[in-house]
N, C-alpha and C positions, 0 to 999 in steps of 0.2 A: 079139291084142291081150295091147299092152307091162302091166305092174301097176304101177303110179305108183309105188309103195312102191321095188320090186327098185330100178324108174329114179334117183330120189332117192338111195336108199343108193348105187346105180355111179356118180353124177355123185359124190355128197357123196369113194367114195373117191378116184376121179381127182385131183378138185382136194386133198388132201389129199395126195398121194404125185406129185403135179403138180412137178418142180422149181423153177415158178414161189410154187411154196410153201412149201417147203424151202432153202426162203436159208440155215440155219445149213449143212443139207446139205447145200449145193450148195459154202458157205464154204471147207468141209471138208475136200470133196471136187478142188477148187479147189489147195488152199495156203492159205486167204488166210490161215490163220489158226499161217501159219509166221512172219504179222512180225506179226497184228493179234488185238487180244483182244475184248469186245465192250468192258468199261471199264476196261481202265491199253492204257495209252501200251506195246509191244513197241519193234518196229525200228521199226514201223508209230501213226499214230493211232492208240485205239485210236472204235472207232464213232459208242459214246457224242460224243466229241468231232470226229466230223466232222461229225453228225445236227446237233447243234448250234448247228458253221460254217455251216454251210449250211441252214442255218434254212424263214432265207428266202427262199432265191435261186433262184427258177423255171429257173435258166438249169443248176442241179446239175445232175440227173439224168442231165442230157446230154453235160455237163461233164467231171463225172469217169463217167459208161462209156467215156465214151470215153480220161478215164486211168488205166481201170482197163486196156482194153484195145495203149493204146501207152507203159504208163509215166508217168512223170512227177518235178518233184525241183523242192525250192526253195519249198513251200508248204508244209511241217512240219516243213520245217529244211534241214540237211546233208547227212538221209541219204536215199537217191531214190528212186524204184519203181520198180522194173524193168515193162521191158514183159510182160501175161500172153498169152503168142500160146494157150495154149488156152483160154482167156475170147473164147468166142463171144458178136457184138451183144448176142441177146436173153441172155444167164447176166448177162455186163454187167451189163446195163439189171435186172435179178431185183438181180443180189446190187446194184445201187448204191438199188436203192427198199427197200429193206430196212437198211443198215446205215442211209438217213433215216430211219427208225422208229427210233435207237436212242433217241429221245430221253428 
């Protein structure tokens, strides 16, 4: 029989270690931080700026996830965001959900 305490501790450890819950680490591992910062503009907009702009846009998670993978230009000035082919659709969704929570 499985001890409920061990099961709970195991589940918590998996959640904490899962990439879906490690978005700052995922952003670093995918090199997003080379162009973006949580609070200040760098080459690209700050995550907080993105979160504020798209706060009421229900389509933002899908739209922004696609832009992470395919790249984009013109929404934040003249500097384009290059395609991020090293980011999977699931990782893009995780990153975008985290970014949108940075209000």
